[in-house]
C-alpha positions as CSV (number, residue, x, y, z in Angstrom):
1,M,20.9,25.6,182.1
2,K,17.9,25.3,179.7
3,A,18.3,23.8,176.2
4,V,17.2,27.0,174.5
5,V,19.9,28.9,176.3
6,R,22.6,26.4,175.5
7,L,21.5,26.7,171.7
8,V,21.7,30.5,171.7
9,I,25.2,30.3,173.4
10,W,26.2,27.8,170.5
11,L,25.0,30.0,167.8
12,I,26.6,33.1,169.2
13,M,29.9,31.3,169.5
14,L,29.8,29.9,166.1
15,A,28.5,32.9,164.3
16,G,30.8,35.1,166.2
17,G,33.7,32.9,165.5
18,V,33.1,33.1,161.8
19,W,32.5,36.7,161.8
20,G,35.5,37.6,164.0
21,G,37.7,35.0,162.4
22,L,37.1,36.4,158.9
23,L,37.5,40.0,160.1
24,L,40.9,39.1,161.7
25,D,41.9,37.2,158.6
26,R,41.8,40.2,156.5
27,Q,44.5,41.7,158.7
28,L,46.5,38.6,159.8
29,F,46.3,36.3,157.0
30,P,45.4,38.1,153.7
31,V,46.9,35.6,151.5
32,I,45.0,32.7,153.0
33,Y,41.9,34.9,153.1
34,R,42.0,35.3,149.3
35,S,43.1,31.7,148.6
36,P,40.5,29.4,147.1
37,E,42.8,26.4,147.4
38,A,43.1,27.1,151.2
39,H,39.4,27.6,151.6
40,L,38.8,24.1,149.6
41,V,41.2,22.2,151.9
42,G,39.6,23.8,154.9
43,L,36.3,22.8,153.8
44,I,37.4,19.3,153.3
45,I,39.0,19.0,156.7
46,G,36.0,20.9,158.2
47,F,33.5,18.4,156.7
48,F,35.5,15.3,158.2
49,L,35.5,17.0,161.5
50,L,31.8,17.8,161.4
51,K,31.3,14.2,160.4
52,T,33.1,13.0,163.5
53,V,30.9,15.5,165.8
54,M,27.9,14.1,164.3
55,T,28.7,10.6,164.8
56,V,29.7,11.2,168.5
57,S,26.6,13.2,169.2
58,R,24.4,10.6,167.5
59,N,26.0,7.6,169.4
60,T,26.0,9.4,172.8
61,G,22.5,10.8,172.3
62,R,21.2,7.4,171.5
63,T,22.8,5.9,174.6
64,L,21.2,8.8,176.7
65,A,17.9,8.2,175.2
66,K,18.1,4.3,175.6
67,Y,19.3,4.3,179.4
68,G,18.7,7.8,180.6
69,R,15.0,8.1,180.4
70,E,12.3,6.7,182.6
71,G,8.8,7.6,182.0
72,E,7.6,10.6,179.9
73,L,10.3,13.4,179.6
74,P,10.7,16.3,177.3
75,R,13.2,15.7,174.4
76,M,16.8,15.7,175.3
77,E,16.2,15.3,179.1
78,T,17.1,12.3,181.3
79,N,16.2,11.3,184.7
80,R,18.5,8.3,185.1
81,L,22.2,8.2,185.5
82,V,23.8,6.5,182.4
83,T,27.0,4.5,183.2
84,K,26.8,2.0,180.1
85,G,28.3,2.1,176.8
86,V,30.7,4.8,176.5
87,Y,29.5,6.5,179.7
88,L,31.3,3.5,181.3
89,Y,34.6,5.1,180.3
90,M,34.0,9.0,180.5
91,R,31.5,11.1,182.0
92,H,31.3,13.7,179.2
93,P,31.6,11.8,175.8
94,M,29.2,14.1,173.9
95,H,31.2,17.0,175.1
96,L,34.4,15.6,173.8
97,G,32.8,15.3,170.4
98,L,31.4,18.9,170.6
99,L,34.7,20.1,171.6
100,L,35.6,19.7,167.9
101,F,32.5,21.5,166.7
102,P,34.2,25.1,166.6
103,F,37.2,23.7,164.7
104,A,34.9,22.0,162.2
105,I,33.0,25.3,161.5
106,A,36.4,27.2,161.6
107,F,38.0,25.0,158.9
108,M,34.7,25.1,156.9
109,A,34.9,28.8,157.0
110,G,38.5,28.8,155.9
111,S,39.5,31.0,158.7
112,P,43.0,30.8,160.2
113,S,42.2,33.2,163.0
114,F,39.1,31.2,163.8
115,I,41.2,28.0,163.8
116,L,44.2,29.3,165.8
117,I,42.6,31.9,168.1
118,I,38.9,31.8,168.5
119,A,38.2,28.1,168.4
120,P,40.7,27.3,171.1
121,S,39.1,30.0,173.3
122,E,35.7,28.5,172.7
123,V,36.9,25.2,173.7
124,I,38.4,26.6,177.0
125,F,35.0,28.3,177.5
126,M,33.2,24.9,176.9
127,L,35.4,23.1,179.4
128,L,34.7,25.8,182.1
129,M,30.9,25.5,181.3
130,I,31.3,21.6,181.9
131,K,32.9,22.5,185.3
132,W,30.7,25.2,186.4
133,V,27.3,24.2,185.0
134,E,27.3,20.6,183.7
135,E,28.9,18.8,186.7
136,P,26.8,20.8,189.4
137,E,23.6,20.0,187.5
138,A,24.5,16.4,187.4
139,I,25.3,16.5,191.1
140,R,22.2,18.0,191.9
141,K,20.2,15.7,189.6
142,F,21.8,12.4,190.7
143,G,23.4,13.2,194.0
144,A,25.6,10.5,195.6
145,A,25.4,8.1,192.7
146,Y,26.9,10.7,190.5
147,L,29.8,11.6,192.9
148,K,30.7,8.0,193.3
149,Y,30.7,7.6,189.5
150,A,32.8,10.6,189.2
151,Q,35.4,9.2,191.5
152,H,36.3,6.4,189.0
153,T,35.4,7.9,185.7
154,P,37.2,10.8,184.1
155,W,35.5,13.6,182.2
156,F,37.2,12.3,179.0
157,C,39.3,9.3,178.0
158,L,41.3,9.1,175.0
159,K,42.5,5.6,175.3
160,R,41.8,3.5,172.1
161,S,39.1,1.3,173.9
162,C,37.3,4.5,175.0
163,L,37.5,6.1,171.6
164,Q,36.2,2.8,170.1
165,A,33.2,2.6,172.4
166,L,32.6,6.5,171.4
167,F,32.4,5.4,167.7
168,N,30.6,2.2,168.1
169,K,26.7,2.1,167.5
170,V,24.7,1.8,170.6
171,G,24.3,-1.7,171.8
172,K,27.9,-2.7,170.8
173,T,29.7,-1.7,174.1
174,E,26.9,-1.7,176.8
175,N,27.7,-3.3,180.1
176,K,24.5,-5.3,180.6
């Protein structure tokens, strides 16, 4: 799937989540909807979640840029299978961080409906997109090498060592 299409899907999900959440909040959570304190707490939590998303995206993006590109390629494209750094532990570390993105925006919007209903729905949608789009694309691009990699590397890994690799700067955990 092209990067522009993915970006449009993200924008629709996030903007629609905020809009839908605030509409639902007026009906389902009127006290919280009108509470500046609740919005302030949500903003703080959302900020830290967003910082986490950005850190994971930066670290995984740098790993892909360092090891996944050979020759001249468009930005954000790879042509080499990356199995170093955090990719040694999980196949979709960037997506693991991005799964928190709807929750970050939901908390920043101060929307309980977005947090409790819409963001979990968006996460399920994202997981389905990994299964139906990302995995088949990786198999087409990298073939047997990806299939072998997938046999011993899970989508996500929440073990302490995996999470440490996820938050380490590029170069600290690479298997050279």
